[in-house]
GUTI-37938 format. One record per residue (C-alpha): residue number from 0; x, y, z. Coordinates in nm, 2 decimals, padded with zeros to 4 digits. Layout:
REM residues N
  resi       u       v       w
   NUM       X       Y       Z
...
***
This chain:
REM residues 230
  resi       u       v       w
     0   02.38  -05.56   11.51
     1   02.16  -05.34   11.72
     2   01.84  -05.46   11.86
     3   01.53  -05.29   11.71
     4   01.30  -05.16   11.99
     5   00.92  -05.07   11.96
     6   00.77  -04.86   12.25
     7   00.40  -04.93   12.29
     8   00.23  -04.70   12.55
     9  -00.08  -04.46   12.53
    10   00.13  -04.18   12.70
    11   00.34  -03.96   12.48
    12   00.57  -03.87   12.78
    13   00.67  -04.23   12.84
    14   00.76  -04.25   12.46
    15   00.99  -03.94   12.53
    16   01.17  -04.10   12.85
    17   01.21  -04.43   12.68
    18   01.35  -04.29   12.35
    19   01.60  -04.08   12.53
    20   01.71  -04.40   12.73
    21   01.73  -04.62   12.40
    22   01.95  -04.35   12.25
    23   02.20  -04.38   12.53
    24   02.26  -04.76   12.46
    25   02.46  -04.85   12.15
    26   02.32  -05.19   12.12
    27   01.96  -05.03   12.08
    28   01.78  -04.85   11.82
    29   01.42  -04.73   11.77
    30   01.18  -04.94   11.53
    31   00.89  -04.74   11.61
    32   00.64  -04.59   11.82
    33   00.27  -04.72   11.89
    34   00.02  -04.58   12.11
    35  -00.21  -04.87   12.15
    36  -00.18  -05.25   12.16
    37  -00.40  -05.28   11.83
    38  -00.17  -05.03   11.66
    39   00.13  -05.24   11.78
    40   00.00  -05.59   11.65
    41  -00.04  -05.43   11.31
    42   00.31  -05.27   11.33
    43   00.46  -05.60   11.44
    44   00.29  -05.82   11.17
    45   00.46  -05.59   10.91
    46   00.80  -05.53   11.06
    47   01.02  -05.75   11.28
    48   01.13  -05.60   11.60
    49   01.36  -05.77   11.88
    50   01.25  -05.58   12.19
    51   00.91  -05.45   12.30
    52   00.89  -05.16   12.58
    53   00.52  -05.26   12.65
    54   00.28  -05.06   12.87
    55   00.00  -05.29   13.03
    56  -00.30  -05.06   13.10
    57  -00.41  -04.95   12.75
    58  -00.76  -04.90   12.61
    59  -00.92  -05.18   12.37
    60  -00.65  -05.44   12.43
    61  -00.43  -05.45   12.72
    62  -00.04  -05.54   12.71
    63  -00.07  -05.88   12.85
    64  -00.38  -05.96   12.59
    65  -00.16  -05.83   12.32
    66   00.12  -06.07   12.38
    67  -00.10  -06.36   12.34
    68  -00.19  -06.25   11.99
    69   00.18  -06.23   11.87
    70   00.30  -06.48   11.59
    71   00.66  -06.47   11.71
    72   00.82  -06.36   12.05
    73   01.02  -06.06   12.07
    74   01.18  -05.99   12.40
    75   00.96  -05.79   12.64
    76   01.00  -05.54   12.90
    77   00.69  -05.43   13.06
    78   00.64  -05.06   13.16
    79   00.37  -04.97   13.39
    80   00.27  -04.79   13.70
    81   00.07  -05.08   13.82
    82   00.25  -05.37   14.02
    83  -00.03  -05.61   14.05
    84   00.01  -05.74   13.68
    85   00.38  -05.84   13.74
    86   00.36  -06.21   13.80
    87   00.10  -06.24   13.53
    88   00.35  -06.06   13.30
    89   00.63  -06.30   13.39
    90   00.41  -06.60   13.33
    91   00.40  -06.47   12.96
    92   00.78  -06.48   12.96
    93   00.87  -06.12   12.99
    94   01.21  -06.04   13.06
    95   01.14  -05.75   13.32
    96   00.90  -05.53   13.46
    97   00.97  -05.15   13.51
    98   00.77  -04.93   13.74
    99   00.70  -04.59   13.62
   100   00.87  -04.33   13.67
   101   01.14  -04.54   13.52
   102   01.49  -04.46   13.64
   103   01.77  -04.49   13.38
   104   01.98  -04.72   13.61
   105   01.70  -04.96   13.63
   106   01.62  -04.94   13.27
   107   01.97  -05.04   13.20
   108   01.96  -05.33   13.43
   109   01.66  -05.46   13.24
   110   01.81  -05.40   12.90
   111   02.13  -05.58   13.01
   112   01.93  -05.89   13.07
   113   01.84  -05.90   12.70
   114   02.17  -05.81   12.58
   115   02.34  -06.06   12.79
   116   02.08  -06.32   12.74
   117   02.27  -06.67   12.68
   118   02.19  -06.86   12.38
   119   02.16  -07.23   12.39
   120   02.19  -07.22   12.77
   121   02.00  -07.43   13.00
   122   01.97  -07.14   13.22
   123   01.80  -06.93   12.95
   124   01.47  -06.99   13.09
   125   01.57  -06.85   13.44
   126   01.73  -06.54   13.30
   127   01.43  -06.46   13.08
   128   01.19  -06.53   13.38
   129   01.00  -06.78   13.16
   130   01.03  -07.03   13.48
   131   00.77  -06.91   13.74
   132   00.87  -07.15   14.02
   133   01.15  -07.25   14.22
   134   01.25  -07.61   14.28
   135   01.35  -07.71   14.64
   136   01.41  -08.04   14.81
   137   01.15  -08.16   15.07
   138   01.31  -08.45   15.25
   139   01.40  -08.68   14.95
   140   01.16  -08.53   14.70
   141   01.19  -08.23   14.48
   142   00.92  -07.97   14.53
   143   00.83  -07.67   14.29
   144   00.72  -07.36   14.46
   145   00.52  -07.12   14.25
   146   00.66  -06.75   14.28
   147   00.32  -06.64   14.38
   148   00.32  -06.88   14.67
   149   00.65  -06.75   14.83
   150   00.58  -06.51   15.11
   151   00.94  -06.43   15.21
   152   01.29  -06.59   15.22
   153   01.51  -06.55   15.53
   154   01.89  -06.60   15.52
   155   01.99  -06.85   15.78
   156   02.36  -06.90   15.79
   157   02.46  -07.11   15.49
   158   02.10  -07.19   15.41
   159   01.78  -07.00   15.33
   160   01.42  -07.05   15.47
   161   01.16  -07.02   15.20
   162   00.84  -06.96   15.37
   163   00.48  -07.01   15.21
   164   00.17  -06.97   15.39
   165   00.14  -07.35   15.48
   166   00.52  -07.45   15.52
   167   00.89  -07.34   15.55
   168   01.15  -07.52   15.33
   169   01.51  -07.51   15.41
   170   01.74  -07.48   15.11
   171   02.12  -07.46   15.06
   172   02.17  -07.14   14.86
   173   02.25  -06.78   14.85
   174   02.01  -06.48   14.89
   175   02.18  -06.30   14.60
   176   02.10  -06.58   14.35
   177   01.72  -06.57   14.44
   178   01.72  -06.19   14.46
   179   01.84  -06.21   14.09
   180   01.61  -06.50   13.98
   181   01.28  -06.37   14.13
   182   01.09  -06.09   13.95
   183   01.23  -05.76   14.12
   184   00.89  -05.60   14.06
   185   00.73  -05.82   14.32
   186   01.01  -05.95   14.53
   187   01.22  -05.67   14.73
   188   01.49  -05.69   14.97
   189   01.41  -05.52   15.31
   190   01.68  -05.64   15.52
   191   02.02  -05.82   15.47
   192   01.86  -06.14   15.59
   193   01.50  -06.09   15.42
   194   01.35  -06.10   15.07
   195   00.98  -06.05   15.06
   196   00.70  -06.08   14.82
   197   00.55  -05.74   14.86
   198   00.19  -05.87   14.74
   199   00.18  -06.07   15.06
   200   00.24  -05.76   15.30
   201  -00.05  -05.74   15.55
   202   00.08  -05.43   15.73
   203   00.37  -05.18   15.73
   204   00.50  -05.02   16.05
   205   00.80  -04.79   16.07
   206   01.07  -05.06   16.11
   207   00.87  -05.35   16.05
   208   00.68  -05.53   15.78
   209   00.41  -05.79   15.86
   210   00.35  -06.11   15.66
   211   00.13  -06.38   15.77
   212   00.11  -06.23   16.12
   213   00.52  -06.26   16.12
   214   00.69  -05.93   16.19
   215   00.99  -05.90   15.97
   216   01.26  -05.62   16.02
   217   01.33  -05.34   15.79
   218   01.70  -05.26   15.77
   219   01.81  -04.88   15.78
   220   02.01  -04.91   15.44
   221   01.68  -05.06   15.27
   222   01.42  -04.81   15.38
   223   01.48  -04.58   15.08
   224   01.43  -04.90   14.83
   225   01.11  -04.98   15.01
   226   00.98  -04.63   14.97
   227   01.06  -04.66   14.58
   228   00.90  -05.00   14.53
   229   00.60  -05.00   14.76
***
């Protein structure tokens, strides 16, 4: 059974791009096009859809505000040119956050999160990003660290160092896991040993990024990725 998709964006070109991408994925089909959030609310109240490709910055009602009005919860993939609303979007339970111009490979990664979303699984909230914190041990106690409080994560042998502005936490885990869990519109890999919150960047130099007065190295193989996401 195909997932019914609704594209919500005030830019006609965005509709053309997304419709072309959706047509390439057998599990998806177009349910409709809406060019404002108000139009989308009326559409969703009359027609049940499975997936929303939702722009944030629209007249009258923003995409984030629209989500708060819905009577049921389709899976949501945000599509926008503005990264500053990423964490707010994930707090609303969106699956992913695509930055314009959207590459097909990135679109496919977001869609696969929905297609492979486990049912009745304890990890469902992590996969759908409804959880907006990580939980670490601080001595004998467990501490929750909000995504927005994380400045960067450093690989340290078989451990990770998680840095907030006030404190560093040492955890036994893998960088690959956190690269998957943390919203990739906000957290980017700049080096094999560093994953950063790009909203915490104070300064960018040629081969370094400065966060909280700390110089972090940029790996040669990650320079192109940084150009695309910053």
